[in-house]
VMD Tcl script that draws the C-alpha trace (Angstrom):
set ca {
  {1.78 18.92 -17.48}
  {5.56 19.25 -17.23}
  {5.33 18.72 -13.47}
  {3.42 15.46 -13.93}
  {5.94 14.22 -16.47}
  {8.84 15.00 -14.12}
  {7.04 13.23 -11.27}
  {6.43 10.21 -13.50}
  {10.10 10.06 -14.54}
  {11.18 10.48 -10.92}
  {9.05 7.55 -9.76}
  {9.40 5.07 -12.66}
  {12.40 6.33 -14.64}
  {12.89 7.12 -18.34}
  {12.72 3.64 -19.82}
  {9.04 2.79 -19.26}
  {7.27 1.44 -22.32}
  {4.62 3.85 -23.58}
  {1.93 1.14 -23.64}
  {2.29 0.39 -19.93}
  {2.09 4.01 -18.73}
  {-1.73 4.03 -18.31}
  {-1.50 0.89 -16.19}
  {1.12 2.50 -13.96}
  {-0.87 5.72 -13.69}
  {-4.01 3.79 -12.73}
  {-2.16 1.77 -10.12}
  {-0.56 4.88 -8.67}
  {-3.87 6.74 -8.46}
  {-5.51 3.73 -6.80}
  {-2.72 3.56 -4.23}
  {-3.03 7.28 -3.58}
  {-6.79 7.01 -3.10}
  {-6.42 3.99 -0.80}
  {-3.92 5.81 1.42}
  {-6.23 8.82 1.58}
  {-9.02 6.49 2.65}
  {-6.97 5.21 5.60}
  {-6.22 8.79 6.62}
  {-9.93 9.55 6.51}
  {-10.67 6.47 8.62}
  {-8.14 7.61 11.21}
  {-9.65 11.08 11.46}
  {-13.13 9.56 11.65}
  {-12.07 7.17 14.43}
  {-10.61 10.02 16.48}
  {-13.52 12.42 15.99}
  {-16.54 10.12 15.94}
  {-15.44 7.17 18.04}
  {-13.30 9.09 20.51}
  {-10.24 6.93 19.88}
  {-6.93 8.23 21.12}
  {-3.92 8.57 18.86}
  {-2.20 5.69 20.67}
  {-5.20 3.43 20.14}
  {-5.34 4.38 16.49}
  {-1.63 3.74 16.01}
  {-1.94 0.36 17.71}
  {-4.92 -0.55 15.52}
  {-2.93 0.37 12.39}
  {0.04 -1.66 13.67}
  {-2.09 -4.75 14.31}
  {-3.81 -4.35 10.95}
  {-0.48 -4.07 9.12}
  {0.89 -7.11 10.94}
  {-2.16 -9.21 10.12}
  {-2.11 -8.06 6.51}
  {1.54 -9.09 6.30}
  {0.73 -12.53 7.64}
  {-2.18 -12.93 5.29}
  {-0.22 -11.73 2.23}
  {2.76 -14.03 2.81}
  {2.43 -17.05 0.53}
  {2.92 -20.43 2.17}
  {5.13 -21.53 -0.74}
  {7.96 -19.29 0.49}
  {8.07 -21.06 3.85}
  {11.35 -22.98 4.39}
  {9.47 -26.02 5.68}
  {7.21 -26.12 2.62}
  {10.15 -25.80 0.24}
  {12.08 -28.57 2.00}
  {9.07 -30.89 1.96}
  {8.57 -30.35 -1.75}
  {12.04 -31.70 -2.58}
}
mol new
graphics top color blue
foreach p $ca { graphics top sphere $p radius 0.5 }
foreach p [lrange $ca 0 end-1] q [lrange $ca 1 end] { graphics top cylinder $p $q radius 0.2 }
display resetview
């Protein structure tokens, strides 16, 4: 238990409100599970689909790029901000 508390303090610091700790723990565990899922998908693609490591890396790169485009809000665009004035 002491190890988990030290890890928590290392990641989020000492000044986290006690009421928000379960939310942070849930978010962290979800992120950890999601990253493990992508690792599993990579191993599955190599073993079952016969993908090479270069192909897998390229697929991850394209996926990350597209996710970045999709997650960027249009409101932060300089042209949108200038038109709104």
